[in-house]
N, C-alpha and C positions, 0 to 999 in steps of 0.2 A: 405503555403509554401510546395513544393513537398517533402521536407525531413521529414515533419511531418507525411506523409502517409507511410513511410518506417519503417518496424519493426526494432528495435534496434538489432544489432548483437553482442554487447559486452556481455560477460558472467556475470552472477549474481555475486556480491561481497558481502561478509558478513559485518554485522554491529551490533551494540549493540542490544540485544533482540532476535536475530536469534538463532535458535538451530539446531545443526547437530547431526547425529548419527554416532558414530565411532565404528569400529570393526577391530581388528587385525586378519587378515586372518589366518585360521587354529586354532584359539582360540575362539570357540563359546561363551564362558562365558565372553569374553572381550567386548561384545557389550554394549555400554552405550550412553546416550544422554548428549551432552555438550551444555551449554548456553554461548553465547558471552556476556560477562559482560559489564557494563557501561564503563569500561576502555578499551574495545575492545579486551580483552584477553579471552582465554579459558584455563581451568585448568583440566589436566588429569594425574592421578596417581602421580608419583614422579616428573613429569616435572614441570619446572617453568612456570609461566603464559606466554602463547604464544600469541603475538599480531597478530590477524588475521583480524582486521578491514580493509576493502578494498581489502582483498584477495579473489580470486576465490576459488571454492571447490578444484580444482586441485592444486593450490598453497598451500592451507591449508594442503592437503594430503602430499605434498612434505615436508612441514615444519615439520609436525608431524613425518614423517619417519626419517628425518635428526636428529631431537632431540632425538627420541627414540633410534636411533642407538648408541648414546653415552652411553646408559645404558644396551643395549641388545647385546649379542655376534652375533647372527644371524641377518642379515639385515631384519627388520620388513617390512611387507606389510600391509598397512592400507587402509580401505575403508571408505570414508566419504560421507555421504548422507545428503542432506538438509531435515530437519524435519519441521521447521516452520519459517515464516518470520515475524519479527516485526520491522525491520529497514527501510523498504520501503513500503509506503502506497499511496493510492489515496483516495480522499474524494468524495463520491457521495451523495449529499444532495438534499432536496427539494421534489418534487412530484414523488418519487419512493416508491415502496412497503416497502423497508427496508433501509432507509437512514443510512449511517454510514461510517466507515473507513475500507478499504479493502486492503489486502496485495497485493503487486506487486512483484511477484517472477519471472514471465515470461512476454514477450511482450504482451501487452493487449491494445485493441482498446477502443474507447469510448462506442461503442455499447456493447462490452463484459462487460465493467464495469457496464453499466446501467442494463444489464441483470443480473449480479451478485447481484445487489441491488433489484432484483425482477421485474424489468421493470417499465415502466411509469404508474402512477396511472391515470385512466380515470376519468375525472372531469365532473360531470353532469352539473355544472354551466357554463361550457365553451362551446362555439358554436361548436368547433371542437372535444371536449372531451379530448384535449391535454392541458398540462400546458401552461403557458405564455412563448412560445418559443422565442418571440421577445426579452424578457428581461432575458432569461436564458443565462448562460455563462460558459466558461472554463477559469479558472485562473491558470497561470503558472508563478511562481517566481514573483508574484505581478503584472503580466501583463495579461490583458484580451485578449485572442486569438479570432480572428474574425471567429467564427464557425457558419455556417448556420444551426441552429437547426431545422428550418422548413424543410429544404432540407433533413437533416439526418433522423429525426424521422417521418416527415410527408410524404416524397416522397421516402425515401430509397436511398438518394443520397450518395453513398459510398465515393465520393470525399471529404466529410466532416468528414469521420470516422478516426480521428487522432489516432495515437498511443500515449499512455500516458506515462508520465515521473513521477518519484517519487515526491510526494507532490502535484501533480495536483489536482485541486478542480473543480469538475463538479457540477453546481447548476441549477436545473430545477425549475424555479420559478412557484409557484402555481398561478393560475389565480383567486383564491377565497380567500384562507387563507393567513393571514399575520403573519409571524413568525420571530423571531430573533434566530440566531444560536450562541451558546457560546461554543467554541471549544478550544483545546489546553491544557495548564497547569492549568486545573481546576479539582476538585474532580469528578464531574459528568458532562462531556460534554453533552449538552442537547439542545433541541428545546424549546424556550420560546415563548408562544403566545404574540403577540404584543399588547400593550395597550398604549393609549395616554400618560399616566403618567409613563411609564416604563423608568427608568434611566439606565445608564451604570452600576453603582454600583449595582442596583437592579437585573439586568440581570446576573451579575457575581455571586452575592449572591445566586441566584436561582440554579446555577450550583455548589453549594457547596464551 
C-alpha cells in the first residue's frame, strides 16, 4: 500500500516505561529524570501524579508548567527532553546479527531496523548466502504484510522498504537452523533450538 511507504508525521507520545529529563529554566540544580510509571503518570517534587500517557513532549511541558504555576509565584518555564523509550518497540528476529527488541522513537524503515540489528547473517549453507526470504515475513497486528524480501534485500528494491509501526515483527527465517522464539511475558525471552520432542510447555519453561 502506498501509505506504508510514507514516514509517519504524528509526534511521539509518551507511554509507561519511557523516561524524560525535566529542567526548570534558570535553575540548573532542578534537572532530573522522570519515569512514566505503569499507571501512565510522572511524579515530580510536590506535584500530584500527572497523567502523561498519550501526551506529546510539548503537551507534557505545558501540563507541568500549568501545575507548577499553582505552587510557584513566578510563571515557571520547563524544558522536557526524551531520554529513553520503553513503550514503543519493534521486533527484529531470525537471521540477523543481534536479534531482539528495538525502541521506536522516530520514524524507521525496515532496512533501518534490520541495520540496527546488525544486518543480515550470511549463511554458507544457502545458495545465495541470504536467509530463506521466501518464508520471511513482517507481522503487523496479527496480519502478515506481503513484503517482497527478495526485492528488498536481494535487489535493493526500496518500494518494499515499509515504515514500521509499534509492535511490528520482522522475521528473517534461517535457511538452515530451526528455532522457536518464546517472547512476551516470560522471565527470559529466548530462542529455543527446535527438537522433535519440544512441547509448548517445555518451550515456555526454557524461557523461565
